C-alpha positions in Angstrom: 71.7 88.9 105.3 71.9 87.8 101.7 73.6 91.1 100.7 76.4 90.6 103.2 77.1 87.1 102.0 77.0 88.2 98.4 79.4 91.1 99.2 81.8 88.7 101.0 81.8 86.2 98.1 82.4 88.9 95.5 85.2 90.4 97.6 86.9 87.0 97.9 86.7 86.4 94.2 88.1 89.9 93.5 91.0 89.3 95.9 91.9 86.1 93.9 92.3 88.2 90.7 94.7 90.7 92.3 98.2 90.6 90.9 100.1 90.6 94.2 103.8 91.7 94.1 106.6 89.2 94.7 108.6 89.4 97.9 111.6 91.0 96.1 109.4 93.8 94.7 107.8 94.4 98.1 111.2 94.6 99.7 112.5 97.0 97.1 109.5 99.3 97.3 109.6 99.3 101.1 113.3 100.3 101.1 112.6 103.0 98.4 109.8 104.5 100.6 112.0 104.4 103.7 115.0 106.0 101.9 112.7 108.6 100.3 111.1 109.4 103.7 114.4 109.8 105.5 115.8 112.0 102.6 112.8 114.2 102.6 112.9 114.5 106.4 116.5 115.5 106.3 115.8 118.1 103.5 113.0 119.6 105.5 115.1 119.6 108.6 117.9 121.5 106.9 115.4 124.0 105.5 113.9 124.5 109.0 117.3 125.0 110.5 118.2 127.6 107.8 115.0 129.5 108.3 115.5 129.5 112.0 119.0 130.9 111.6 117.7 133.6 109.3 114.9 134.5 111.7 117.3 134.7 114.6 119.5 137.1 112.7 116.5 139.3 111.7 115.0 139.4 115.2 118.3 140.0 117.0 
């Protein structure tokens, strides 16, 4: 039981030392990830469509 209490105390101390990002940084990073994800999904969707068209021309 002492090991668990020690672990929890050390974890709490470590979390106090973490340099948490400000709200503005978090918002900016979140928007960046969303835009990057949508852009990558669109790019892969376009590639998928192009390969599908090529395959349909080859098969037919």
